[in-house]
N, C-alpha and C positions, 0 to 999 in steps of 0.2 A: 544269651543272657545279657542284659543292658544295665549298665551303672552309671550314675552321675554323680560325680565327685563334688563337694561343695565345700569342703573345708580346707584348711591352709596345709600347703606342702613346703618342704625344705629341699631344693635342689641344688647340686654342686656347682659352684662358680665356675667361670670359664676357662677352659684348658690352660690357655697362653699363662694367664696369670698365676693358675694354679702351679705349674710345673716349676716356674721361677721360685715360687714361694716353699715347694717341696724341698727345692736345694738348698735352700736357707735352714730347712727342718731337720735335712738328714742327718746332721750331726749329731743333735740331742738323741736320733733313733739309733744310733750306733752304740749307745751306752750298755752297760751290763745288763744282760737278759732280767737280772733280778730287780731291775726298777720297775718293772710291770709285772703282772700276774700270769700265771700258767693256768690257762682255762681249758678244759677238755670235755668231751663227752664220752663216757665210760660205761660200762655195764654190758648186758645183752640185751636180746629181743624181749620187750616187753618189761625190761628192768634196767631202763637206762636212768642216767642221771648226768647232771652239769656240775663240775666241780670248777671251783676256783682255788689255785694252790693247794689241791688235795681235799678242801673242805666241798660238801653239798651246797649247792646253790641254786635255789627257786626264782626265776625271774618274776618279781613283781613290779611292773614296769609302767610308764607312761609314754607315748608319743610326745616329743619336745616341741612345743611350738612359741614360746617367748625369743625373743632377741637373745644372741648370745651375749651380749652385753649385761643382760640382767641375769646371768646365772647364779652369779652370788648371791642374788636376793632370793630368787626362788629355791634353789638347791637345799640350802640349809635351813631355812626358816619355813619351809612348806612341806616340799617334796619328802624329805625326812620324815617331816612329822606324820605324813601320810603312810609310812612304810615303805614307801617306795626303795627299790634299790636298784632300778634300772631305767635308763631312758633310750628313746630310739630316734635316730636321725634318717634322713633321706639321702643326705649328701655329705661327703667328706673334703675338706679342700684345707687351704691355709688358715679359714676363718674358724676351722674348727677347735684349734689346739687350747683357747681360753675355755670352751665348753668341757674338753677332757680335762683341763687342768682343774676347772672347778669342781667336776663331778668326782675326780680323785680326791681331792681335797676334803671331800663331804662324804666320801664313803660310798659313792653313786658309780655305777658302771654305764658305760656307752654301747648300745648295739651300733655300730658306725656303718653307715649305708652308703652305697655307691649306685648313682642314678644310671639308667640304661633308656634309650627310646624304645618303644613307645608306652613309658610308664604311667601309671595312673590308673590303667583300665581303659575301657571304652571312653572315648570323648576327650583324652588326653594325650599329650604327647606327640612328636612327628615320627614319622615313618623310616624305618631303617632295613634294609635288606641284607639279612644276615647270612645269606648264603653268598653273595658278590661283592658286600661292601668291606673290602679288608681294612681300608684307609680307617673307617670309622672303627672297625673292631681292634686295628692294631693301635689306635690313637686312646681308646678307653683302657686298653690292658696296659699302656704305658702309664697313663694317669694312675689307675688304681693301684699299680704296684708301686709307683711313686709314694702314694700317700700311706702304703701300709708300711714300707720301709722305713716312713718317716715318725710313723706313731706307734709302730709295733711293740715297742718296749714302753709304751705310756701306760700307767697304772690304772687310767680311766677306761681303757679299752677291754670290752666283755668279748665281742665278735665282731665278724664283718659279715655283711650283707649286700649282696650282688644284684640289684635290679629290684623293682615294685611294680607288680602286676602286668608284666610285659607279655607273658604267655597269653593271657585274655586280652590285652590292648592290640594284640598282633591282629584280631579281627577289624580293626579301624582300616588297616591295610591290605589285608588280603582275603582271600575267600578260598575255599573248596579245597583242592589237593596242594595249591600252594599254600595256603594257610597251614596246611599240616608241614609240609617241608619247612617253611618258615620257623614255625614252633619247634622242631626238631634242631635246626639250626642255632637258633638262639639259646636253648639248652644246652646244646654242646658248646657254644660259645662260655655260656655262664662257666660250665665244666672246666674250660680252659683257663678261665680266669681263676677258678677255685685252685686249679694245680700252680698256677703262678703265686697265687697268695701262700699256699702251703710252702712253696719254696722259700719265699722270702722270710714267711711268720709260721713256725711250725706250732706258735704256743698260743694261738687263738683258733676255734673252729670258724667255718666259712659256711654260711647258708644264703638261701635266695627266697624272696617273698613273692608270691603270687596271690590272687585274689579269690581263688577257687580251689578246692582239691582236685579238681579236674584239670589242673596243671600238674598235679604230682606225678602221674604216669610219664608225663614228658621227663621231668626230672631222674625218674628212676631208670629211666631208658638211657638218657643220655648224659646224664650229671652224678656218675657214683661217687666222684670225689667231694661232693658237698658232705659235711659231717651231720646235718641235720636238715629238715625242711621247715618251712616256714610259710604261713598263710593268714590273710586278712579274710576275716569274717565277723559280720554283726549278727543280725538275728538268727542266723543259720550257724553260729558256734557251735551249738549243742549238736548237730550233726557231723561234726569233724571226725568223732572217736568212730563213729559206725562207719564213715568213708575210709578211714584208714585201716579198720579191721577188713570190710570188705574187699579193699584194694591188696591187702597182703602185703603192706609195707614193713620195711627191715630197718627203718631208720626214725628216730624220734623227731618231734617237732616243736616249734614254738607258734604262739597266735600273735603276729605282730600288729594288728590292729583289732579291735572288738570293741564293742559297747551296744546301744541300743538300735534299733532298726534304722536302717538309712532310707532315703527317699525310694531308691530301688526295690524296696522290700514291702512298702507299706501300699494301702489300698487307697485311691483316688476319693477326695471328699466331694460333697455335692456340687462344688465348684469345678470340679475336674482336675484339680492338684492333688500331689501326695499329702497324704493327711498324716502332720507330723505328731509324733507321740507326745504325751505330755510328761511333764517333768518327773512325775511320780512314776510313769511306765519306762521314763530313759532311766532313772534311777535303780528299777527293777532288771533292766536289760543288762547293767553293769554287773549286778549282782548274780544273775542268771549265767553270764559269759564267764565269771571267775569260776563259779561252782562247776560248770561243765569242763573248764581247763584242768581245774585240780582233780577232778572226778575221773580223768583219764590217768591214771596212776602208772608211773614207768613209762610213759610214751611223751605225753605232753610235761614240758620242761619249764612252764610259765607263759606269760603273754606280758605284752606292752599294749595297756589299753589306750583308745582313741577316745580325748585329745587333751592333753596338758596345754591349753592355749587361751589368750587374753582375747583374741579377737572377736568383737562384738558386732557380727554381720550374719548374713543368712546362715551360713555354715557354722559361724561359732555357736549361735545360739541352738543349732540342732545337735552339734556334738561337745562343745567346750565345756570343761569342767568349772571354768572361771571367766566366762565373758566379761570384758570390760573390768577384769580383775574381781568380780563379785563371785562367790562361791556359792553353788546350788545345790540341791539333792544329789546329783550324781557325785560332785566332789566326795559328800560325804559316805555315799555309797561305796565307793572306791576304798576309801579310807578305811571303812570297816573290813571290807573284803581283805584288805592287805594286814589285818590284824592290829591297826593302830586304836586307840581308845578314843572313842567319840564323847564318852559320857558325860563330860564337862563342856563340849563345845554348844557355843551358839550357833543354833541351825535355821535354815530360810523360811520364809512364810512358804505356806503351801496353798496353792491355789486349786479348789477343789472344783471349781466350774467356771467356765468362761462362755457366755453366749452373746450373739449379735441380736438385739431386738431389732424386729420387723423382717423382711426377706434379705438374707444375707447375700442372694443371688442378683439382687437389684437395688443396689445402695447408689443414690444419685450423687454424682460427682459433685465436691464442693459444698454438700449439704450437711447436716448434723447426723450424725451416726453415735448411736448409743450403745455400750456395751456393759454387759452385766456381769460382774466378778463376784464370785465368792473366795475369801482367803482368809487363813488363821495362820497365827505365829506360834509355834510350840513352846517359846520362851516368853510369851505375851508382849513382844515387842510391837509397839506403834509401826503400822505399815503405811507406805506411802506409795503411789501408784505413779507409772510412766508409760505412755504408749508411744507406739512406734509403727513404721510401715515399712514394708519391701516390696519393691517391685520387680523382684527375681523372675517371676513366670510372666513378665511383661518383655522386658529385654535383658535379664541376665545380670541385672545389676545388684550385686550382692549387700549393698549398703542398707543399714537400717535410718531411715527418717522420722525424725521426732514429729509426733502429731500433737500440738498441744491439747491437753484435756482439761476438762472442768469436771470436778467431783461434786456430782448431783447427792450424793448421799446414799446410803443404804446398798453399796456397793455397785452405784451405777455411775459409769464414765462416759461424758459426752464429748467427742472430738469433730473436728471437721473432717470429712470424706477425701481422700486424695482428688485431686482434680482431671486425673487420667485415667478413662476407662479402661478396663479390662481387669484381671483377677489379681487382686492384692493379697499379701498377708498383714495382719494386724497383730501386733504383740503387745500384751501386757505385763510390765514388769513390777513385781510386787517386792519392795526392798524395805530391810528391817534397821536401817541406820547403824548395822552392825558388820557389814562388810557381805552380807549375804542376800540372794536374791530368787525370786520364784519367777517363772517365765511360762507362760502359756500363749498359744497362737492359734488364730481362726482366719480362715481366707473368706473376703469378702469379693462379689461379683461388682465393679464399678462402672454405671451405666451413665450415658449424658442424662442430664436433668430433664424432666418431661416437658414439653411446651404445649401451651395452651394454642389451639388453632391449625391449621393446615399447611404441611410442607409441600409448597408449590413448586419447590425445586425438583422434587422426587421423579425419578425416572425421565427428566426431561435430557434433551440432548445437550451435552457439555464438552466444550474445547478448551484447550490450554496452550500457553505459548511454549511448552515442551513437556514432555513426558518421558520416563524410562522404560524402555522396551524389554527390559530383562535383567537377569541378576536377582539372588533372593527370591522373594516373592512376587516379583514382576512378571510380565508388563504389568504397569501402574498406570493404567490409561484414566483420562478426565473423568468417563462416565462410573469410574468406581466411587467417586466422591458423592454421586447421587444415587446411588442403587439401595441406599437404605440398610446395607450391610456393615457390621462394625469389623469386620475382618478384611475388607478389601479397601484400597487406598489409590489417591492419586499421589503420584511422585514426580517432583519437576528435577530438571538439570540443577547441577551445584553452582548456580550464579544468580545474581541479581539484575535487573527485577524479574518476577515470573508472575503469571497469571492463570487463574482458572474462570471460565465464565458459564452460565447455565442459559439456555434459550426457554423462557417461560411461554413461547407461544404466542402471546399476546401482551399488550401493556397490561401489567398486573400490580396492584399494591401490597405491600408487605408491611410489617410492623416489627418483626423479631427475625435476628439472625442466630445460628448456631454453628459454630465450627468445632469440628472434634479433630484435634492433630494427633498425628504420629508422634515418635520422638522428635522428629526433624520438623520444627515448628517457625512461625514467622514473629520475629520481635518486634518488625514493623510493618504495617499494611493496611489498605484503605478496603472499605465495601463501598463499590460503585456500580450505578444504573446508566442505561442506555436504551435509546429507543430504535437505534439502529444497528448497534455493535461498534460504533466507530467513535461517536463523541460521548463522553463519559462525564456522569455527576457524583461526586463523593457525599455519601450520604454519614458514614462512620469512618473515622481515622485512629487506630491503634499504635501507638508508640511503645508501649511498654508490655508486649506480649510475653507471656511465659509458659506456652504450650499448653497440653490438657485440653478442657473443654473452655471456648471462649463463648457465652451465652449471654446476649445483650438484645436491648430493644435498638431498633433502627429502622426507622421509616422512610419509604421510597417507592416510586412507582417507574415502571419502566419494564420494557419487554426482556431484557437481558440483565443479569445481575452478577458481578464479579468480585472475588477477592484479587486485590492487587498487591503482591508481596514487594516489598521494596528493602528489607534487611532480615537476613535469615538469624534464626536462633543459635544454629549449630552450623558446623561446616558443611552439612549436607544439604541437599535441595529442600525445598519446600514439600511437605507430604500431610496429606487430609484424607482421614477415614471417611468423613462426613462433611457436607457443605448443605445446611438446612436454611431455606427460606420459607418465613412462615406469614400467614395472614389469617 
């Protein structure tokens, strides 16, 4: 099973600073136990309940994303109004105290996490050998119990959560029989931590989160001291009940992350990238998740849904309830699920369709792109639009880049396509001026602009001052820049100057040049010609290059044509997907 995580995580601070701060917090933690709540898992098989000071407690939660400094802003004015009674974190250290304080002051509890490697499932975290690395295990045990001692009597604490998706994540590091041994060793270590936490704090339950119910057999076998199980599950959340029943488990569970389908659960679109659910589908995903959690009566004790965050990036738009602080349909779906009244709320615009006019797989770089959007506002508010782009599927850059848009009327928005070839995501935000937003996205395949004429450099012999022979997708030989393929490249050493030249075979005239840069581009360069490969004439000079596609007229004649880089735009070497010379 492969998973890609794109949304924000909170990870514990470095150990050294943590232990010093823990010492400072130890004294408050030694006050009378009555300062905090007594939290228990009670009942019997199929009839469990969570209690806080003897009263039934159903977790109606969200994972916590904002800065801790903003807790007093969001907890009382927003989370409480949503019906939220619990938040979940992934790391606990000295910085956690203000969050615990704010939560307690506003009647909210915290599932306090402890991070273990390799956390976050496949693609995340570093590797640890849980069979042999006693130093790491001793270090984590010392840190975790220090913080439990410091916070065990804090009224904001609901329970302790050891690790996040590490049973699944160990497949990053091991395979075969050794993977099985490591998973046994990891869950045995989790049990050791649970026993240590219970010894320090008998007043709060201990759980451990993983990304799939397939981790539960390891916990059942090796971690009997856990009070309950925990699992992150998105589109498959409604399968948890059957997995629990078929597995014959004898402990209750909570769902520590859930919501709409993630990247790893959706089909690819026509451009070969995961097809993001619509805003309406995402909202329905939260409703479905809560219904399935509450439908497993006497076993599922609640959920912290993913994600109460304001990050306005690729992962934030996919999962956050309020990216850039703006509320979306999912926000109100969670609010309704938790029983809060939304009848008087002003709610977001609803985008019913979004289409790319023309061929969405062949959008020319830097040229006009038209989007057709249909949106309505349930409250009759005026709608304004913003268009943004993401290069996530080109280079893992999760930022959203504004694409200035012209409203052509009739729901048609004209933007300038990104200048860099590859698959981009284009986002349309519809805002109502009342703090709400509807967001939809489509992928576009950006290609170099078509050029009239013949590419006389195509397939001709090419040489360069240097090229990278290995690493990543290399060797990146000079011939890659004249092979007509969009996914092969020439890459030079990391120094100035560097050059790439092509032998046209005979003296040839040309009128146009097109350079398709990889992320490592030239800020300054010249286009030169030569009759003998030794004496060069400059036909075009560029001093303000910004990467992407450089497409310009340049007239010259010669057997050899070269691009001569004099200043790199990045710290890497020059890198060209294609060097086209046209006549």
